[in-house]
VEXMAR-66587 format. One line per field, with one value per residue: residue number from 1; residue in three letters; y, x, z of N, C-alpha, C in turn. Coordinates in steps of 0.02 Angstrom, whole numbers, plus 50000, padded with zeros to 5 digits. Layout:
BEGIN
num: c(NUM ...)
residu: c(ALA ...)
n_Y: c(Y ...)
n_X: c(X ...)
n_Z: c(Z ...)
ca_Y: c(Y ...)
ca_X: c(X ...)
ca_Z: c(Z ...)
c_Y: c(Y ...)
c_X: c(X ...)
c_Z: c(Z ...)
***
This chain:
BEGIN
num: c(1 2 3 4 5 6 7 8 9 10 11 12 13 14 15 16 17 18 19 20 21 22 23 24 25 26 27 28 29 30 31 32 33 34 35 36 37 38 39 40 41 42 43 44 45 46 47 48 49 50 51 52 53 54 55 56 57 58 59 60 61 62 63 64 65 66 67 68 69 70 71 72 73 74 75 76 77 78 79 80 81 82 83 84 85 86 87 88 89 90 91 92 93 94 95 96 97 98 99 100 101)
residu: c(MET ILE LEU THR ALA GLY ILE ASP ALA SER LYS LEU VAL GLY LYS LEU ARG SER ILE GLU LYS LYS ALA ARG ASN ALA ALA LYS ASP ALA LEU ASN LEU ALA GLY LYS GLU SER ILE PRO ALA VAL GLN ALA GLU ILE ARG ALA VAL PHE ASP SER PRO THR PRO TYR THR ILE ASN ALA PHE GLY LEU LEU LYS ARG SER GLY SER ASN ASN SER GLN ILE VAL LEU GLY LEU LYS THR ASP SER GLY LYS GLY ILE SER ALA LYS LYS TYR LEU ALA ALA GLU ILE THR GLY GLY VAL ALA)
n_Y: c(49933 50104 50259 50430 50611 50778 50956 51101 51232 51363 51439 51460 51547 51656 51699 51734 51835 51924 51943 52005 52120 52197 52200 52299 52410 52414 52462 52588 52659 52681 52739 52871 52898 52904 53007 53115 53122 53157 53296 53388 53378 53440 53561 53597 53608 53712 53814 53812 53843 53954 54143 54179 54148 54160 54110 54068 54027 53926 53836 53795 53674 53523 53375 53331 53237 53109 52939 52813 52702 52670 52690 52691 52796 52938 53120 53222 53395 53559 53678 53734 53858 54011 54121 54304 54340 54291 54134 54002 53899 53959 54079 54012 53930 53948 53912 53792 53741 53786 53905 53911 53930)
n_X: c(50034 50022 50041 50002 50032 49981 50028 49947 50014 49986 49874 49916 50029 49968 49894 50000 50055 49945 49923 50067 50055 49953 50025 50115 50044 49987 50113 50153 50036 50042 50176 50141 50035 50105 50195 50101 50042 50154 50170 50098 50156 50290 50248 50196 50313 50372 50282 50328 50461 50486 50446 50281 50249 50219 50090 50124 50269 50226 50165 50270 50330 50323 50248 50339 50350 50261 50229 50232 50161 50282 50389 50444 50450 50452 50459 50506 50498 50556 50454 50485 50427 50403 50317 50277 50390 50544 50594 50543 50625 50754 50757 50734 50863 50965 50901 50875 51022 51079 51118 51223 51231)
n_Z: c(49993 49949 50012 49999 50011 50008 49983 49947 49942 49876 49931 50059 50036 49986 50099 50167 50107 50107 50248 50257 50194 50274 50399 50357 50325 50460 50521 50466 50480 50617 50644 50584 50662 50777 50779 50746 50871 50941 50942 51007 51135 51114 51087 51205 51273 51210 51249 51386 51376 51319 51347 51340 51184 51025 50913 50802 50824 50932 50825 50756 50754 50673 50586 50453 50355 50302 50345 50209 50081 50015 50108 50261 50364 50464 50472 50573 50628 50611 50530 50367 50309 50278 50286 50280 50365 50449 50450 50562 50587 50570 50663 50788 50800 50872 50997 50985 50970 51079 51074 50980 50820)
ca_Y: c(50005 50162 50330 50503 50660 50853 51019 51151 51302 51429 51467 51474 51598 51705 51717 51760 51897 51963 51963 52062 52183 52213 52219 52348 52455 52437 52501 52638 52704 52677 52786 52913 52922 52925 53081 53177 53131 53190 53361 53428 53374 53469 53635 53630 53622 53779 53857 53807 53862 54037 54181 54215 54132 54179 54052 54048 53987 53867 53781 53788 53605 53477 53316 53357 53207 53052 52858 52803 52634 52662 52710 52673 52829 52995 53172 53270 53462 53654 53696 53800 53922 54067 54171 54346 54349 54241 54058 53986 53877 54017 54110 53957 53891 53973 53898 53722 53710 53817 53973 53895 53930)
ca_X: c(50002 50075 50007 50044 49999 50011 49990 49938 50047 49964 49839 49978 50077 49913 49881 50058 50053 49896 49955 50133 50018 49917 50063 50161 49999 49986 50161 50140 49981 50076 50206 50103 50000 50154 50212 50052 50028 50200 50167 50079 50210 50332 50209 50202 50376 50391 50256 50359 50527 50475 50406 50229 50273 50163 50068 50174 50301 50206 50145 50334 50363 50263 50269 50353 50346 50223 50243 50184 50172 50339 50436 50432 50483 50409 50510 50465 50548 50528 50435 50516 50391 50420 50259 50308 50453 50601 50569 50542 50687 50804 50760 50740 50906 50998 50874 50888 51083 51115 51155 51257 51176)
ca_Z: c(49998 49943 50037 49968 50030 49961 50006 49920 49956 49853 49986 50126 49990 49967 50160 50199 50081 50151 50311 50270 50176 50325 50434 50329 50338 50540 50555 50433 50519 50694 50632 50585 50728 50844 50741 50759 50930 50983 50925 51076 51193 51084 51089 51279 51296 51174 51306 51446 51373 51302 51375 51292 51133 50969 50888 50733 50873 50953 50777 50709 50728 50635 50535 50388 50302 50337 50294 50148 50043 49985 50152 50337 50398 50473 50471 50625 50640 50607 50459 50348 50274 50331 50269 50265 50385 50449 50457 50637 50593 50568 50715 50832 50802 50934 51063 50990 50972 51133 51058 50920 50756)
c_Y: c(50058 50226 50383 50551 50729 50906 51073 51218 51365 51471 51499 51544 51654 51738 51755 51821 51953 52000 52020 52133 52236 52256 52291 52416 52469 52471 52568 52683 52710 52736 52850 52954 52946 53005 53129 53186 53176 53274 53406 53417 53433 53561 53650 53621 53699 53837 53876 53847 53952 54082 54219 54204 54147 54109 54027 54023 53925 53808 53784 53718 53568 53402 53331 53303 53152 52987 52857 52720 52625 52683 52713 52722 52891 53052 53211 53343 53519 53645 53752 53852 53970 54126 54242 54377 54291 54177 54038 53930 53904 54054 54072 53912 53899 53928 53811 53697 53747 53870 53976 53897 53907)
c_X: c(50053 50029 50039 49999 50010 49970 49999 49951 50033 49916 49868 49999 50032 49893 49951 50056 50011 49909 50020 50103 49992 49969 50114 50117 49981 50053 50170 50087 50016 50115 50192 50062 50044 50181 50161 50027 50096 50214 50164 50122 50265 50299 50199 50257 50399 50356 50288 50427 50514 50423 50334 50246 50216 50142 50096 50235 50294 50198 50210 50344 50312 50294 50268 50351 50305 50268 50199 50198 50245 50399 50414 50460 50441 50476 50471 50526 50528 50513 50470 50493 50394 50351 50293 50375 50506 50566 50590 50608 50745 50808 50748 50810 50950 50980 50896 50958 51111 51148 51203 51226 51222)
c_Z: c(49989 49977 50002 50005 49996 50001 49956 49939 49943 49895 50031 50103 50005 50037 50188 50166 50089 50216 50314 50237 50235 50396 50430 50333 50400 50546 50528 50471 50601 50699 50625 50630 50783 50832 50744 50827 50982 50981 50980 51139 51183 51090 51163 51295 51268 51230 51352 51451 51368 51345 51336 51209 51078 50946 50826 50769 50881 50893 50749 50696 50719 50601 50472 50327 50330 50305 50255 50140 50025 50042 50231 50381 50403 50469 50533 50623 50619 50530 50433 50310 50324 50321 50256 50297 50394 50481 50523 50625 50613 50640 50783 50833 50849 51006 51052 50988 51033 51127 51012 50854 50711)
***
């Protein structure tokens, strides 16, 4: 008597690919949420360090680059748009670097 057994791995591979895609999306969402939720802590620190900071200064820090489908990183930092005046990145440099600009 000969017994044979077979496994159809195509269903397993399909499930693994689906899990991989879901894991990548979850990681992307977690990074973006962590970046977004870190901003209020930085704003609170700005309020504590500066005497009567302007809304422009308080909102100078932000999420500059979100995690996407092709990248798994975010970028937090000072916004570079200056509107009419000096950019926050320029006038906050001394505070950030300890006086060395």
